N, C-alpha and C positions, 0 to 999 in steps of 0.2 A: 203388529203392523196395521196401520189404518187402512181401511178398505173404502175406495171411492164409491160414491153413490151410483156412478154409470157403469159399474162392472156388469159384465154379461152374467147370465145365470148359470154359473158353473159350480159344481160341488168342490168348493175350495178345500175341503178335507182331503181330497184326492189329487190336488194339483200341488206339486212340489214347487214352492216359491223360494227365490233367493233367500238366504239366511238373514234374519233380522234379530238383533238382540232385543229382548222384550223386558226381561227382569234384571239385566245386568248393565246398566248405563255406564258410559265411559267415566273414568274417575275425574273428579274436579281438578282443573289446572289453573293456577293463578294467571291473570292477564300479563303480568311481568315478572321475570325471574332473571337472576344473575348467573344461574348455572343452566348448562344444556338440559333439555328435556330428557326424561327417561327413555322415550322412544328412540330419540337420536342417539343416545348413548349406546343403546342395545342393538342399534342396526335395524330395528323394526320400522314398520310404516309410521311416519311421523304424524303429529298433529297438523291439520291443515289451517293455515292462517288466513284470516279474511282480509280484504283490502280495506273496507271503509265501514262495513255494516255487520251483518250477521256472522257468526263464527261457527264453522261446521267441523266437528272434531271426527276423525275416522273411528268407526265403531270397532269394539274389541273382537274382531273376526279374524280367522286364519286367512291369509292371502292365497289366492289362486292364480291360475294361469290357463289360457286356452279354453276358458269356460264357454260352453255353446248350449243353446236352447232352440229347438225347432218344433213349433206346434202349428200344424196346418189346420187342425179342426178347432181351434180356440183354446182358451185357458190363459189367464193374464199372468205377467210376470212383474213382480215388485219386490222391493227391499233394496238392501245395500251390498256392496261388493267392494273388496280390496283386491287390486291386481298386482302381482309381482312378476313383471316381465322377465326376470332372470331365472324364475324357477323352471326347472327341467321336469317334465312330466312323461312318464312312460307311454308310448304310443297306443298300447292296448286299453288305456284308460281314456283316450280322447275319441270324440265323435268321428266317425269315418268322413272323410272328405268327399265332396262331390266329384263326379267324373270330370277329368280335365284339370283338376286342382292339384298342386304339389304342396308338400309339407311346408316349403318356404311361403306358401300363400295362406297358411293358417293364421286367423286372427286371434288376438289375445282375449277378446270378448266378442261373442257373436250371438245375437238374439234375433229370431225371426218368428214373430207372432202376428202375422198380417190380419187376423180376424179377431184380435182382442187387444187389450190395453198393456202397454209397457210403461211402468213408472219406477225408475231406479236411480240410485245414488252410486257414484263411482269415485274411488280414490285409487291412485297409482302410487305404489311404493317409492320412496325417495331413492334416487339413483346414488346420491352421495353416501347415504347410509349403507346401501348395498355394497358399494365400493370399499367403504371402511371395513365392513364385516368380512369382505372377501380377502382384504389385506391382512387380516389377522389369522384367517384360517389357511391361506395358501402359503407354501414355502417361498422363499425370497428369490428362487432361481428366475432369471429373465424369461427363459422358455416357457416356464409354467405360466407365468403372468400373461404372456402373449396368447397362449393357447386359451386361457380363461376368457380373455377379452373377446376372442374370435368366436368361441363356441357358445358361451352362456350369456353374455352381455347384450342386451337389445336397446338400442338407442330410440328406435321408433316403435311406439305402442299403436296397435291397429284395432280399432273398435268399430263394430258394425251393428246397428240396432234398428230393428224394423218392427212397428206395431200398427194397429188401427189408429189408436190415439198414442202418441209416444211422448214421454217426459223423461228427458236425461239430464241429470245434474252431474257434470264433471267437476269435481271440487279441488282436485290437485292432480297435476301432471308429473309430479315427483322429479322435476328437473329434466324430463324427457321430451322427445318429439312425439307427436300424436297425429296419426291419420284417422279421422273420425268421419263415419258416414251415418247419418241419421235419416230415417225415413218414417213418416207418419201419414197414412192413407187419408185420414180425415182432419188431423190436427197435430201440431208438433209444438213442443216447449223444450227449449234447449238452453241450459246454463253452463257457461264457461268459466274457467278461473281468470283472474285478471292478468296473469303471466301469459296467456295465450296470445300469440302473434303469427299471422299467417293468412293465406288466401281463403275466402269463404265463397263457396259456389252454391247458389240457391236455385232450385227448380221449383217453380210454383205455377199456379193457374191465375185466375183473375184477381185473388186476394193478394195484395201486396204484403210482404213480410214486415213485421214490426220488430223494432229494437227498443231496449229499455233506454231511458235518457242518459245514463252513464256510458252505456256501450255505443250509442248512436254517434257520439262526438269522436269515437275512436274508429269509426268504419269509413273507409274510402270506397265509393262506388266507381268501378271502371266502366262497365257497359251493361246493357240489357238487350236481349235479342229473343224474338219469338221463335226459338229453335225447335220447339216441340220434341224434347227429350224426356224419357222416363214417364211418359203418359202426362206430362206437364207442358203447358204452353210457353212459359217463359224461363229463360235462364239469366241469372244475374251474377255477375262476377264482382267480388268485393274483396277488401283487404282489412283485417282487423289489426290495429296497431299502427305505428309509424313504419311506412315503407321506405327502406333505404338500401338501394342496391349497391353492393360492394363493387360492382363493375357496370359499365355502361349498358350492356346488353346481357344479362345472365342467361345462360342456356336453359336452366330449369330450377325451379324452387325446390330447395332441399330441406326446408323446415316443416313446421306442422301445417295441416290442411284440415278443412271441415267442408264436407258436402251435405246439404240439407235437401232432401226430396220430399215436398209436402204439398200436394194438390190442394189441401184445405188451409186453415189458418196457421200461421207461423209466428212465434215469439221467441227472440233470443235475448239474453240477459246475462249479467255477471252473476256468479254463483253466491256471492255474498249480499246480493240485493234482496229485496222483498220479492217473494214468488209472484208470478203473473196471476192475472184473474183466472177463475176456473173456467172450464170448458162451457161453451153456450149449450142450450138445449138442442140446437140443431146439430152441433158436434156430437152430443151424446145420443141423438137420435140415429145419426149415421153409424155411430158405434153399436148400437143394438141392432140396427138393420144388418149390417155387415157380419155381425156374429154368427149369422145362420148360413153364411157362405160356405159351400161344400168344397171349394178349391182355393189354392193360394193364388192371388193375383200375379200377373206377369210383372217380374221385377226388372225388366229391361227399360 
């Protein structure tokens, strides 16, 4: 795993980072083939296809679900993760929920490192492949199929990531809906797959959020207000993709959503584009300065 130059002075040998394959890269796959890929045939997490530029292949990692990291005193989180929302995890293996939260509130991926860096790549297992795998394993009785769909299948994946400087690259949503919350106390970089379509809410201060050229043409701005929420001065409501309401006045959006809370600089782009410029010296200074903070900032 590459370590960025702005990391805080933490003994990384004692800090468990997300698993990253170092000596076993993904096997080569030709650009075009007439037969289905091996991953799709076996029902595992598929290769993520790029829209027009870079091609990011899911690493050979075992998928997980309900993964959570909470570090109040620092310690960066970096690496790659494959999420399987259909995986059932025993409750005694999961992080205890905060007071007032229910199991139905548990997020598929939750990272809170307010005084250090978060730099991760995320893939979500393909829903169609999981359904094909389930249809081969389950008996054909209708009652069993209905119970399987109700208990195990998750259509909405919830991801909540917070860091001092936050870089999240969501490469593939696996044909699912996604509720994504990203918070960077000093700077935020967010990459989305080209398949994403839904509302984007931005909480920022004086620095206006930046979009890549390819993403900018697909963003519709609805309003901007100095609402002073989440310790930020401005709130902006946007929509990524073509907005076409099925009815004149839909009561509630039921698709994917993204909330970005970033008092500092914000850059949002497509995951198959070239990555944004590195953090500025001022952003790195804030990172170093805040790494000595004794308590977690208020998340409200």
